[in-house]
N, C-alpha and C positions, 0 to 999 in steps of 0.2 A: 755289868761286873763286877767291877769296882765298888760300884755303892754296893751293890748286894751282899759281895764279899765284907764292908766295912761295917753291914748292920749285923750280919749272920756269919762271923769269923771262924766258925767250927762249923758249919753246914757243908752239906760233900758240894764239892767242886767249885768251892771259895779260894779256893787256890788259884784257880783262872784269875779271880780278879786281881787277889795278892800279888801275883806274878806281873801281869799285867801293870800296874801301879809301881811295882818298882823300874821295869823296865822303860816305864813313860819318866820315873824319875833319870834314871841315869842317859835319859837322852835320843832314846830308839821313837824312830817316827811312827807313827798310828799306823801310817799305810804299811812298814815291814810288820809291823806286828798285826795286821789283817791278814798279809799275804801270807804271813807264817801259819795263822790258827784258820786259814780258807785252807791252804795246800794238807793242814795237819787231816781236818775234814773232811776232804777228800779222797785222800787216801786210805783215810780207815774206812769209807763207805765203799769206792772203792775194793780196800781186799776183801768187804763182809760180802760184797755181790761175786767176786769170783770164789771164795770160799762157796758160798751154799749154790755155785753151781760147779765146783769144785770134782771131775769123773773119779778123782783115784778115794772119792768115799766111794764110792758104790763097790770097792774092795772088800770080799766078805771074810778075807781073813781081817781086816780091822777090826777089832772085837768092840770097841769102841763106839763101833755107827753101825755096827751089822744092823742091829733093829731098829734102826732110824731109817727112815724115807721122809721126804717131802718132795714140793715140787712149787713151782711160780708155773702159775695156766692163767691161759686168757677165761673170761668170765663170759656169757651168754649174757643179755641185755634182761634177766631174771637175777643177775650176779651168781649164777650157779656154775661153776666148774667145767669146764670142756678138756677133751685130749689135746690142747694145742698147748704146747711148755713152751715158757720163757726163757729161753736160755744165754747166756752169755751177756747179761744183765751189765758186767761191768765194763763192757766197751763202752756204753752210752756213759758213763758217768761224765767224762769230762766237755761232751755236749751241755751238760746243766749248767756251765759257767754261763755266770750272768754277763760277764764281763766280754766274752765270746772269745778271748784269750785261749781257752781250756786250759786252764792253770801253767799259763806260759806266763815268764816274768814280764813287768811291767815293762814299759819302754821309758828307757832313759830321759830324760826333755835335754837337752841341747844348749 
């Protein structure tokens, strides 16, 4: 990210690399930066998944979403949609943490 930001400092998302470079120069550890970034990513994914499954969006009084309809569904072997809706996707986001910690803090070394 830092290298990309230095190559193209005005490009979208280059601020990430610039911020990381400043944090490292201030002595912030790479593991703290990784934890911050990963937590922010997982929180965004979780909130998006919750928003997509939000039952309040079915409220016909809400003009912004009255004409919007969508569903995440299981497909058959030909990738055609079935009537089986996949709900509660936000509930499984933490299970995808490759560390197995479900986004809990790292254990401090004694």
